[in-house]
N, C-alpha and C positions, 0 to 999 in steps of 0.2 A: 816375104819371100823366103827368108832364111828359115823360118819355122816350117814352111812347106817342104823344103829340102830335108830338114831334120826328120820330119815325119816319114818321108819317102825312104830315107836311109834306114829308119827303124823297121819299117815294113819289109824292106829287102833283106835286112839282117835276120829277121824271123824266118823268111822264106828260105834263106841259105841253110838254115839248120832245121829244116822241116823233118817231120816224123819219118822213121824208117819205113821202107816199102812194106805194106801189109803182106803177110804170108799167103802162099797159095793153099787151096783146099787140100786136106789130107789125101794123099794118093795111095798109101799102103798102110796096112795094119802095123801097129807099133806095140811092143811089150816093154814095160819098165820093170826090171827084176832086181830084187835084193834090198830095196829100201824099206824104211819104216813108213807105212801108209797111215796118215791121219785122216780118217774117213770123213770127219766133219760132223758126225752125229754123236760124238762123245767116245767113239771106239777107236782102237789102234790095231793094226795088223803088223806084227814084227816080221821081218824078212818076207816082205810082201811081193805080190805080182799083180800088175794092172795092165790090161790089154784094151786098146781102143782102135776102132776102125770107122772110117767115114765120119769122124767127129764124135762118135758115140762110144761110151765105155761098154765093153762086152763082157769083161770079167774083172773081178776084184777078189783077191784071196791070198793064200800063202803060196810061197814058191814051191812047196811040196805038192801042190795040187796037180793031179794028173790030167792036164789039159794041153791040147796042141798049141804050141807057140807059133806066132807068125815068123816070117823070115827075118824081120827087123827086130832083134832083141837087144835092148840097151841095158847093160849092167850098171846099176846105181847103188851098189853095196855101200852101206854105212851112211847113206843120205836119207833125206826125208821127203815124202810126197804129200802135198796139201791140195785141197780144192782151191780154186782161185778166190781171193778175198773180194768182198763186195762192199762198196761204199755208197750209202744212201744220202739223199737230200743235199747235193752239192751242185755248185754252178760250174763244174768242170766243163771246159770247152766253150763256155759262154763268155769268158773273159780271159785274155792272154796277158796284157800289160795294164795294170790298174791305172797308170798315169796317162795312157793313150785311150781317150774316150772312144775312138773308132773301133777299138778291139774289145770293148765292154758292152755286152748285149744281155746283161743279167736281168734287167727289169724294163717295164713299159709304163707309160702314163696311165693313171687310173687307179681306183681303189678295188673295184670288183671286176677282175679281168681273168676269169677262169678259161676263157677262149684263147689266151696267149699260150702258144705251144713252144716249149723250149727246144724240142728236137730239131726243128728246121733251122735253128741258129747254131746248132752244135758244130764245133770245129774239130773234126776228127784228127787234124794234124797238129793239135795243140802240143807244145813242148811240155807243158805241165802234165797233161794226160800221159804222154809218153814216159815221163819220169816215174810214174806210179808203178809201172809194170816191173821195175827193178825190185820192188818190195813185195811183189806177189798180188797187187791189187789189179784185177783183170776186168772187173765189171763195175758199173756205177749207175746211179739214178741221177739224171741230169735235171736239175730243178731250178725254175726261175725264182726271182725275188721281186720285192716291191709290192705296194698295195696291201690291202687287207686279205683279199684272195689273189694270190700271186699268179696263178696260171697252172698249166698242166705239165707234168714231168713225163719223161720216158726213160727206159732202161737201155743202156748200150754196153757193148763190149769194146775193149780198148785196143783194137787192131783193125783199122778200117780206112778206106779211102775217103768216105763221106758218111753223112748221117744215115743215108739209106742202107749202106752196108753195115753200119754199126748197130742199128736198131735190134734190140732183143725183145722188148715189149713197148709198143707205142701207146702213148697217152695213158699210162698206168694209173695216175693219181692226180688229184687236185690238191693244192696246198693253201691252207688257211692259217693266218696268224691271229690267234684269238686275242681279243683286247685284254690288257692287263689291269687288274684292280688297283695297282699301285704304280707310281712313277717317281722318277728322280726329280727333286726340287730344282727349278730353274733359277740358280743363284743370280744369273745376269738380269733376271726380271724382278729381282727383289724377294724371291721366295727363299725359304729356308733350305739349306743343303740337306741331302739325304733322302730317304724313301718317304713318300707321303701318299695319301689316298688319291686315286684318280676319280675325280668327281664326275667325269664323263663316261665312266665304265658302263653303267646301265644303258645309256643311250647308244653306245658303240655296239653293245651286244644286240640291242634291238635292231640296229641297222643290218647286222650280219644275218640274223634270223629272218628279217623281213625280205632281204634279197633272196635267200634260199627258198622261202615260202612262195615268193612271187615266181621264182624259176619253176618250182614244182607245179604251181597252178598253170603256168604257161605250157609246160610239157604235157599236162593232162588235157589241154585244149586243142585248138586247131593249129597252134604254132604259127600263127599269122598275125601281124607281119613278122618277118624273120628277126629274131633277137639272138645274136651270136653268143653273148654271155650266158643267157638262159639255156640255150641249146647245149652249151659245153658242159652243163651240170647233169645231163641226162644219165651218165654212167653212175652218178652217186645214188640215184633213186632206183635204177634197175639193177644195182649191185654189181655192175661190171667194172666199176672204178672204186678206188679207195680215197678217203679224205684224210690227208695228213694235217693234224691240228697241232700247232706250235703253242704250247702252254706250259708254264712252270709252277705256278702257285696252286695251292690246294683248292681255293675257291674257283679259280679259272678252270681247273681240270674238271671239277664236278659240274660246273655250269655248262661247259662245252659238251661233255658226253651226254648229259641229261637232255639238253635242248636239241642237240643234233639227232639223238636217238628218237626223240618225239617227232622229228620231221620225217623219220623213216630212212635215215642214212645208216646203213648197217655196218659197213666196213670203215671203221675209224682207227687211225694210228696216232698215238700220242708222241709228239716229238719234243724233246727237252725233258719234261717231267721231273724238274728239280725236286719238287715235293711229292712225287708219286708215292713214296713210302707211306706218307700220311693218309693216303686214300687207297692203300693197297687192296683191301677187301672190295672196295667199290669197283676198282679197275678189273679185278679178277671176276667179279660178278658179271660185268658187262663184256668180258673177254677182250679187253683193249690191249693190243701189243704196244710196246714202248721202245722208242729209239732215244737212248740217253746220250747226253753230250759226252765228249771225250773225257777220259779220266785224268787229264793233266791240267785241270782247271782249279783255281782257288775257290773256296766257298763264297757264295753270294751273300750270306747272312752272318752277322757278327757272332751269333751264338752257336753256329755250326762248327764241328771239329775241322781241323785243318785238312784232313783227308776225307771229308764228307763226299766229295765228288769222286775221289779216287776209287772208292768201293761201291758206288751207287749201283752200277750194273750188276756186280756180283751179288749184292744184297737182294736186289729185285729178282734175280735168277733163282736165288735160294728160296724166295717166297712163292715160286711157281709161275712167275710171269714169263711170257714170251718177250724177251728183251734182246736188243742188239745195240751196237754202238754206232753213232754218227759223229762226224767231226763238226763241232759247232763253230769253229773258227771261221772268220770271214776270208782268211787267206787259203786259197786252194793248195798252195804248195805244201801246207802242213798235213794234207791228206796222206802223204807218204808214211806218216807215223801211225796210221790206223792199226797195223798188227801189234805195235808196241803198247797201244792203249789196251788192247785185249790181253796182252801178256801181263800188264800191270794189274788188271782185274784178278788175275790168278793168285795174286798175293793177298787177296781179301776173302778167302774162304771157299773158293771154288777150284775144281780141278783144272789143269791146263787144257784138257780136251773140251771141258765145258766152256772155258774162256774162248777157245777157238770157234765155238758155235756162234759167239757174239758177232763175228764178222763173216760167217759162212752160212750155215744152214738156217740159223735164226733169221738172219737178214733176208735170205731167199724166201723164207716163209712169209715174212712181213711184206715183202714186195710182190708176192704172188708168183714167184718163178721157181719154187722148190721142186717142181716136177722135172726141171731141167738142170738146175744149178744148185750149188751150196754144199754138196756132199759127193763123195766118190762112190757111186753105186752103178751097177749094170743098168743100162738104159738111159742114163743121164749124159749130158754133154761132157766131153773130155776137155774141160776147162780146168787146168791144174798146173802145178809147177813143182820142180825138184829143187830142194835147198840143201846146202852143205850141212846145216844144223837146224836148231830150233827157230822157226820163222817168226815166233812171237817175241824173240829176243834179238835186239839189234846186232849182237855179236854173232848170232847164228844165222841170221837172215841173209844168206848169200846164195842167190839163185844161180843155177847152172843151166836150167832149161825151163821153158814155159810154153804152154799150149793153150790156145783158145779154140774151142770146137774142134780139137784135134790138130790144129795147124801149129806147127812149131814157129813161134814168133821170135823176133829179134829182141834182145835185151840191151841193145846199144842205144844210148841217148846222147843228147848234147853234153850232159855232165860227164858221161864216161869218155867221150871224145876229148874233152878238155883235160880230164884226169890223165889219160894216156899221153896226150901232147906234152903236158908239163912234167909228167914223170920222166919222159925221155929227155926233156930239156935239162932237168936238174941232175939226172943220172950221168949225162955227158960232162957236166961241170965238175962232178965229183970224181 
């Protein structure tokens, strides 16, 4: 009984600190004038002007442009305007408290479960999701875990009452964890420690390809009796969905792309890609975009330089790949550091504005939403924010305003409430 009361109190405490009330639709045109505009496509507009109405950007240019301003003109001189940052492949809103099983809905039972849809389990009032907006992260791809084929993701914006309101693109992709040719030795079973060959690799690959081949055959037939897992893969073969393949090793990357292409799956995204540089020409030939892990990780192999991962995204970008950054950490709270991973990449041979693309336009292209998000251009969604300084530097990333589809959203969070509360407490004591 005591445990039941503890659980109830935990749930109530979460409810008491629920997300801020989502903003109302934009009711009047707004102009932001005087800031440095970071377009998101690699270009900058000094002393810029951006106007948006009904959630859509209508003008982006210099303040000197002879264009009629709306009644609501906000002077943001000396500040910086950025497109909303986008985080892919995360379980945001699917788990709130790791230690409370009832709040964890990241995976389901089974190995081949493409029909599991993450969107319907998405909690729009997650405190973790709310906290990301403070750093300019306004959109995300909500992705399930578990199994070999984990399920189907969807893309959401981070200011909504529920998953229906949050949805930007429903069922955008299916996620496949490709088998690994190597594994860590199970010392507790008497095996040697360290990396060793996975003897079951070939059989595991055969299982994946057999499932997808059977699904393709099923879809080409009468589709009777109903098979939900097979039906869920239809978008892979009619090219309406992407397949996100999680693979790191050179052999695994080559095998995955080759075998999946042979099946007729056109839109493949490589996630992880630790050794993607070793097969750079191969990936460019097949036009495979890459989501690399965050740049604050140590190297996986003993012979790699200490900063191998730090500069991976920058090096792939220089080679001509369409590359973006994803947060490989299991902990969702670390997603808030996404802009700083991009800023770190700028120290490895690419321009700061190119680094910005790693979490804006490049990500939007990879997710298939670049026609609406990822850069500040006329005709696109007014999903953007105003920062006191450089948003890719934790010292400058201080948001003063943020908009999602033109709606001015709250930047108040559970953390800011606590900061204010205890700041006042200790100020009185002094």
